[in-house]
Backbone as CSV, one residue per row, in Angstrom:
resi,resn,N_x,N_y,N_z,CA_x,CA_y,CA_z,C_x,C_y,C_z
1,MET,4.391,-14.130,-19.739,3.240,-13.246,-19.564,3.738,-11.908,-19.008
2,SER,3.271,-10.818,-19.585,3.711,-9.489,-19.169,3.061,-9.075,-17.850
3,ALA,3.610,-8.027,-17.238,3.035,-7.484,-15.995,1.606,-6.992,-16.234
4,ALA,1.359,-6.419,-17.414,0.008,-5.947,-17.743,-0.961,-7.128,-17.827
5,ASP,-0.526,-8.228,-18.434,-1.372,-9.419,-18.513,-1.659,-9.976,-17.118
6,HIS,-0.641,-9.991,-16.269,-0.824,-10.461,-14.890,-1.826,-9.578,-14.147
7,LEU,-1.725,-8.275,-14.359,-2.651,-7.362,-13.692,-4.084,-7.602,-14.168
8,LEU,-4.263,-7.767,-15.453,-5.602,-8.046,-15.975,-6.158,-9.346,-15.386
9,GLU,-5.329,-10.348,-15.277,-5.739,-11.625,-14.687,-6.132,-11.428,-13.214
10,PHE,-5.384,-10.595,-12.516,-5.654,-10.286,-11.109,-6.987,-9.532,-10.952
11,LEU,-7.254,-8.607,-11.876,-8.456,-7.774,-11.785,-9.730,-8.473,-12.266
12,GLN,-9.605,-9.389,-13.196,-10.768,-10.004,-13.843,-11.836,-10.505,-12.872
13,PRO,-11.506,-11.254,-11.828,-12.561,-11.752,-10.932,-13.282,-10.647,-10.142
14,LYS,-12.692,-9.469,-10.095,-13.272,-8.356,-9.329,-14.151,-7.444,-10.185
15,MET,-14.147,-7.675,-11.491,-14.868,-6.806,-12.420,-16.353,-6.728,-12.056
16,GLY,-16.863,-5.503,-11.950,-18.266,-5.283,-11.624,-18.568,-5.342,-10.133
17,SER,-17.559,-5.558,-9.318,-17.755,-5.684,-7.869,-17.271,-4.445,-7.134
18,GLU,-17.884,-4.219,-5.985,-17.376,-3.167,-5.104,-16.072,-3.672,-4.510
19,ILE,-15.010,-2.900,-4.705,-13.695,-3.331,-4.254,-13.199,-2.561,-3.034
20,HIS,-13.889,-1.464,-2.700,-13.421,-0.682,-1.558,-14.521,0.221,-1.017
21,THR,-14.561,0.324,0.295,-15.368,1.334,0.984,-14.403,2.107,1.866
22,GLY,-14.316,3.406,1.640,-13.348,4.231,2.349,-13.816,4.661,3.722
23,PRO,-12.963,5.396,4.415,-13.285,5.881,5.756,-14.253,7.063,5.702
24,TRP,-14.991,7.239,6.765,-15.851,8.425,6.883,-14.975,9.644,7.122
25,LEU,-15.374,10.755,6.541,-14.709,12.048,6.736,-15.781,13.073,7.056
26,THR,-15.598,13.799,8.137,-16.522,14.883,8.488,-16.084,16.147,7.766
27,MET,-17.018,16.725,7.022,-16.725,17.952,6.285,-16.878,19.133,7.234
28,ASP,-15.783,19.812,7.499,-15.847,20.953,8.419,-15.630,22.268,7.672
29,GLN,-16.040,23.335,8.315,-15.960,24.661,7.691,-14.524,25.059,7.410
30,SER,-13.603,24.654,8.250,-12.196,24.996,8.042,-11.681,24.436,6.710
31,ARG,-12.014,23.198,6.401,-11.580,22.584,5.137,-12.193,23.349,3.955
32,ILE,-13.471,23.697,4.077,-14.165,24.437,3.016,-13.514,25.803,2.814
33,ASP,-13.221,26.486,3.908,-12.591,27.813,3.817,-11.216,27.742,3.171
34,ARG,-10.426,26.728,3.518,-9.094,26.578,2.923,-9.211,26.300,1.423
35,PHE,-10.173,25.467,1.033,-10.382,25.184,-0.386,-10.806,26.456,-1.117
36,ALA,-11.695,27.222,-0.511,-12.150,28.480,-1.114,-10.977,29.440,-1.324
37,GLU,-10.102,29.507,-0.345,-8.943,30.396,-0.446,-8.022,29.977,-1.586
38,VAL,-7.772,28.696,-1.705,-6.871,28.191,-2.736,-7.467,28.365,-4.131
39,THR,-8.765,28.130,-4.283,-9.388,28.165,-5.610,-9.969,29.520,-5.984
40,GLY,-10.144,30.386,-4.987,-10.761,31.680,-5.252,-12.279,31.618,-5.315
41,ASP,-12.857,30.452,-5.055,-14.314,30.305,-5.061,-14.833,30.619,-3.662
42,ILE,-15.118,31.889,-3.434,-15.518,32.345,-2.094,-17.015,32.653,-2.019
43,GLN,-17.803,32.026,-2.882,-19.246,32.239,-2.862,-19.784,32.013,-1.452
44,TRP,-20.701,32.870,-1.021,-21.192,32.870,0.353,-21.812,31.552,0.780
45,ILE,-22.374,30.786,-0.154,-23.006,29.525,0.213,-21.990,28.530,0.786
46,HIS,-20.703,28.797,0.493,-19.624,27.969,1.030,-18.943,28.620,2.231
47,THR,-18.765,29.928,2.171,-17.850,30.596,3.109,-18.509,31.483,4.164
48,ASP,-19.801,31.665,4.101,-20.490,32.511,5.095,-21.583,31.679,5.774
49,PRO,-21.215,30.945,6.829,-22.171,30.037,7.478,-23.432,30.724,7.991
50,GLU,-23.299,31.934,8.499,-24.476,32.634,9.028,-25.447,33.006,7.907
51,ARG,-24.915,33.546,6.834,-25.776,33.893,5.707,-26.380,32.622,5.085
52,ALA,-25.572,31.588,4.959,-26.061,30.330,4.391,-27.168,29.735,5.258
53,LYS,-27.043,29.885,6.550,-28.090,29.390,7.468,-29.402,30.129,7.219
54,ARG,-29.294,31.444,6.990,-30.481,32.275,6.761,-31.059,32.133,5.356
55,GLU,-30.186,32.100,4.333,-30.642,32.278,2.966,-30.548,31.055,2.047
56,SER,-29.750,30.080,2.393,-29.597,28.962,1.451,-30.720,27.943,1.645
57,PRO,-31.061,27.230,0.608,-32.099,26.205,0.723,-31.633,24.991,1.535
58,TYR,-30.343,24.948,1.888,-29.789,23.793,2.591,-29.698,24.000,4.100
59,GLY,-29.979,25.194,4.573,-29.958,25.457,6.006,-28.574,25.638,6.596
60,GLY,-27.588,25.794,5.750,-26.221,26.002,6.220,-25.252,26.011,5.051
61,ALA,-23.989,26.244,5.383,-22.946,26.272,4.357,-22.737,24.858,3.804
62,ILE,-22.339,24.799,2.545,-22.080,23.519,1.886,-20.671,23.506,1.292
63,ALA,-20.142,22.311,1.146,-18.831,22.136,0.512,-18.940,22.371,-0.983
64,HIS,-17.878,22.819,-1.576,-17.779,22.929,-3.025,-17.842,21.521,-3.615
65,GLY,-18.518,21.377,-4.746,-18.510,20.081,-5.423,-17.095,19.643,-5.774
66,TYR,-16.298,20.601,-6.226,-14.929,20.255,-6.605,-14.069,19.909,-5.389
67,LEU,-14.418,20.402,-4.220,-13.722,19.975,-3.003,-14.002,18.499,-2.773
68,THR,-15.264,18.113,-2.854,-15.617,16.701,-2.687,-14.858,15.853,-3.701
69,LEU,-14.838,16.291,-4.949,-14.125,15.570,-5.995,-12.630,15.475,-5.684
70,SER,-12.046,16.557,-5.204,-10.606,16.570,-4.925,-10.227,15.655,-3.760
71,LEU,-11.196,15.266,-2.960,-10.934,14.375,-1.832,-10.941,12.897,-2.217
72,LEU,-11.176,12.583,-3.491,-11.229,11.174,-3.893,-9.977,10.383,-3.517
73,PRO,-8.755,10.913,-3.652,-7.599,10.113,-3.225,-7.672,9.723,-1.744
74,TYR,-8.108,10.646,-0.902,-8.251,10.331,0.520,-9.414,9.364,0.750
75,LEU,-10.558,9.678,0.166,-11.767,8.879,0.407,-11.661,7.458,-0.137
76,THR,-10.876,7.259,-1.185,-10.677,5.918,-1.739,-9.440,5.238,-1.148
77,GLU,-8.705,5.977,-0.348,-7.455,5.520,0.267,-6.407,5.120,-0.768
78,SER,-6.526,5.664,-1.978,-5.566,5.340,-3.034,-4.237,6.057,-2.842
79,ASN,-4.144,6.904,-1.818,-2.872,7.554,-1.501,-2.163,6.842,-0.352
80,HIS,-2.736,5.751,0.142,-2.126,4.984,1.228,-0.888,4.263,0.701
81,PRO,0.198,4.196,1.488,1.436,3.573,1.004,1.273,2.121,0.520
82,ASP,0.369,1.358,1.106,0.200,-0.047,0.720,-0.745,-0.236,-0.466
83,PHE,-1.422,0.814,-0.894,-2.453,0.690,-1.921,-1.916,0.153,-3.240
84,PHE,-0.810,0.709,-3.696,-0.315,0.390,-5.029,0.012,-1.092,-5.166
85,GLN,0.838,-1.628,-4.265,1.241,-3.031,-4.396,0.059,-3.981,-4.197
86,LYS,-0.854,-3.611,-3.308,-2.021,-4.454,-3.047,-2.948,-4.517,-4.264
87,ASN,-3.119,-3.403,-4.956,-4.089,-3.320,-6.046,-3.506,-3.460,-7.443
88,TYR,-2.199,-3.249,-7.586,-1.553,-3.339,-8.896,-0.262,-4.142,-8.788
89,PRO,-0.340,-5.406,-8.405,0.888,-6.182,-8.224,1.730,-6.215,-9.496
90,GLY,3.031,-5.963,-9.322,3.965,-6.014,-10.445,4.048,-4.750,-11.280
91,MET,3.235,-3.776,-10.977,3.236,-2.551,-11.774,4.096,-1.479,-11.090
92,LYS,4.590,-0.540,-11.880,5.530,0.455,-11.370,4.953,1.851,-11.181
93,MET,3.961,2.226,-12.006,3.505,3.617,-11.986,2.027,3.684,-12.347
94,ARG,1.284,4.550,-11.633,-0.121,4.805,-11.974,-0.265,6.286,-12.318
95,VAL,-1.001,6.551,-13.394,-1.252,7.927,-13.834,-2.758,8.164,-13.793
96,ASN,-3.157,9.278,-13.209,-4.565,9.676,-13.261,-4.828,10.170,-14.671
97,TYR,-5.653,9.425,-15.405,-5.903,9.756,-16.809,-7.095,10.692,-16.979
98,GLY,-8.042,10.648,-16.044,-9.170,11.561,-16.153,-10.422,11.032,-15.488
99,LEU,-11.516,11.726,-15.779,-12.814,11.406,-15.189,-13.880,11.417,-16.273
100,ASN,-14.895,10.594,-16.096,-16.075,10.588,-16.953,-17.299,10.862,-16.088
101,ASN,-18.281,11.507,-16.677,-19.615,11.597,-16.066,-19.627,12.033,-14.606
102,VAL,-18.963,13.100,-14.288,-18.949,13.592,-12.903,-20.240,14.353,-12.626
103,ARG,-20.887,14.013,-11.523,-22.122,14.686,-11.106,-22.088,14.896,-9.598
104,PHE,-22.814,15.921,-9.152,-22.931,16.249,-7.728,-24.417,16.275,-7.364
105,PRO,-25.040,15.116,-7.158,-26.493,15.041,-6.946,-27.008,15.689,-5.664
106,ALA,-26.185,15.743,-4.608,-26.652,16.309,-3.339,-25.530,17.118,-2.687
107,PRO,-25.896,18.179,-1.975,-24.882,19.008,-1.325,-24.325,18.342,-0.072
108,VAL,-23.076,18.658,0.228,-22.444,18.214,1.470,-22.497,19.390,2.432
109,ILE,-23.403,19.311,3.386,-23.591,20.383,4.373,-22.502,20.264,5.432
110,VAL,-22.017,21.396,5.898,-20.996,21.405,6.944,-21.450,20.509,8.097
111,GLY,-20.531,19.660,8.546,-20.814,18.725,9.627,-21.231,17.347,9.138
112,SER,-21.542,17.229,7.833,-21.909,15.931,7.261,-20.689,15.030,7.187
113,ARG,-20.965,13.730,7.205,-19.898,12.754,7.001,-20.076,12.113,5.627
114,ILE,-18.941,11.987,4.920,-18.946,11.396,3.582,-17.930,10.263,3.521
115,ARG,-18.154,9.347,2.591,-17.180,8.293,2.305,-17.396,7.834,0.869
116,ALA,-16.370,7.187,0.317,-16.430,6.725,-1.070,-16.552,5.209,-1.133
117,ARG,-17.359,4.784,-2.085,-17.481,3.367,-2.418,-16.992,3.219,-3.860
118,THR,-16.167,2.211,-4.099,-15.532,2.047,-5.401,-15.895,0.697,-6.008
119,VAL,-16.340,0.750,-7.258,-16.638,-0.450,-8.038,-15.651,-0.502,-9.196
120,LEU,-15.057,-1.665,-9.404,-14.180,-1.868,-10.553,-15.061,-2.089,-11.772
121,LYS,-15.056,-1.129,-12.673,-15.973,-1.167,-13.813,-15.384,-1.851,-15.043
122,ASN,-14.101,-1.547,-15.340,-13.503,-2.093,-16.554,-11.984,-2.020,-16.453
123,ALA,-11.328,-2.903,-17.184,-9.870,-2.864,-17.304,-9.509,-3.430,-18.668
124,GLU,-8.581,-2.758,-19.329,-8.137,-3.238,-20.638,-6.667,-2.905,-20.839
125,LYS,-6.010,-3.755,-21.581,-4.596,-3.571,-21.869,-4.424,-2.539,-22.976
126,LEU,-3.486,-1.620,-22.770,-3.107,-0.617,-23.771,-1.580,-0.628,-23.862
127,GLY,-1.027,-1.440,-24.728,0.430,-1.588,-24.810,0.954,-2.199,-23.528
128,ASP,1.908,-1.510,-22.892,2.455,-1.989,-21.619,1.619,-1.546,-20.424
129,ALA,0.575,-0.809,-20.679,-0.257,-0.279,-19.599,-1.578,-1.026,-19.511
130,VAL,-2.232,-0.841,-18.375,-3.604,-1.294,-18.193,-4.420,-0.065,-17.841
131,GLN,-5.473,0.189,-18.612,-6.388,1.287,-18.288,-7.534,0.706,-17.464
132,ILE,-7.766,1.325,-16.316,-8.778,0.838,-15.384,-9.809,1.938,-15.167
133,ILE,-11.077,1.561,-15.213,-12.151,2.514,-14.939,-12.852,2.074,-13.664
134,TYR,-12.906,3.001,-12.721,-13.587,2.784,-11.448,-14.844,3.646,-11.411
135,ALA,-15.936,3.096,-10.936,-17.145,3.881,-10.663,-17.112,4.215,-9.175
136,ILE,-17.025,5.497,-8.886,-16.909,5.937,-7.490,-18.163,6.718,-7.107
137,THR,-18.708,6.361,-5.959,-19.860,7.059,-5.395,-19.451,7.586,-4.031
138,VAL,-19.558,8.901,-3.854,-19.307,9.503,-2.546,-20.659,9.653,-1.872
139,GLU,-20.857,8.857,-0.840,-22.135,8.891,-0.148,-22.075,9.836,1.050
140,ILE,-23.243,10.337,1.403,-23.401,11.201,2.572,-24.156,10.373,3.609
141,GLU,-23.619,10.325,4.806,-24.259,9.546,5.859,-25.705,10.016,6.067
142,ASN,-26.622,9.068,6.130,-28.053,9.321,6.347,-28.715,10.115,5.222
143,SER,-28.192,10.000,4.011,-28.787,10.671,2.855,-29.066,9.643,1.764
144,GLU,-30.193,9.790,1.117,-30.525,8.883,0.016,-29.711,9.186,-1.234
145,LYS,-29.375,10.455,-1.437,-28.630,10.859,-2.631,-27.144,10.980,-2.294
146,PRO,-26.285,10.608,-3.245,-24.844,10.769,-3.030,-24.390,12.206,-3.253
147,ALA,-23.233,12.527,-2.721,-22.624,13.839,-2.929,-21.979,13.933,-4.301
148,CYS,-21.431,12.814,-4.765,-20.703,12.818,-6.032,-20.717,11.412,-6.615
149,VAL,-20.869,11.346,-7.917,-20.679,10.096,-8.653,-19.766,10.412,-9.832
150,ALA,-18.803,9.534,-10.059,-17.840,9.776,-11.135,-17.199,8.473,-11.556
151,GLU,-16.778,8.450,-12.793,-15.921,7.360,-13.271,-14.502,7.905,-13.285
152,PHE,-13.613,7.232,-12.576,-12.202,7.609,-12.512,-11.419,6.666,-13.410
153,ILE,-10.580,7.229,-14.246,-9.769,6.440,-15.174,-8.300,6.524,-14.748
154,ALA,-7.707,5.363,-14.541,-6.288,5.286,-14.200,-5.579,4.471,-15.271
155,ARG,-4.348,4.828,-15.535,-3.491,4.010,-16.383,-2.315,3.557,-15.524
156,VAL,-2.130,2.254,-15.532,-1.090,1.643,-14.699,-0.065,1.019,-15.627
157,TYR,1.214,1.337,-15.373,2.299,0.924,-16.248,3.247,-0.043,-15.559
158,SER,3.814,-0.970,-16.376,4.798,-1.934,-15.845,6.198,-1.393,-16.032
């Protein structure tokens, strides 16, 4: 049996289940400002807290949607040193293949806490690789609507 077959066997009982809830992260203005500087997205709703407090419908500055999206490795803890062996036994390399259906239903206001919940949606063998689709929801503490919902596609190779 190949490493890909072993991985599929390992993942099968988890299919459709929530497999991870990440740590809470407080979104602070410093992180937003650094992201704005790197991306060039300096729109006032993100970078001018005083103006955002006065003029935005949210009552303060908000994080960029793409900042929230870019935090998925941290929020899912998939960058943790133990993550790979724990979740992909026998595999050698994981490649971020892409995203499906990314949406930002609610803003992340400065000072809010967010975390990611991950559901294993699908896994299929593609040659020596296994393509895995995760449904990730970034929730905002004390909010009915999530900050971000996305399907993350990974390809894991033996």
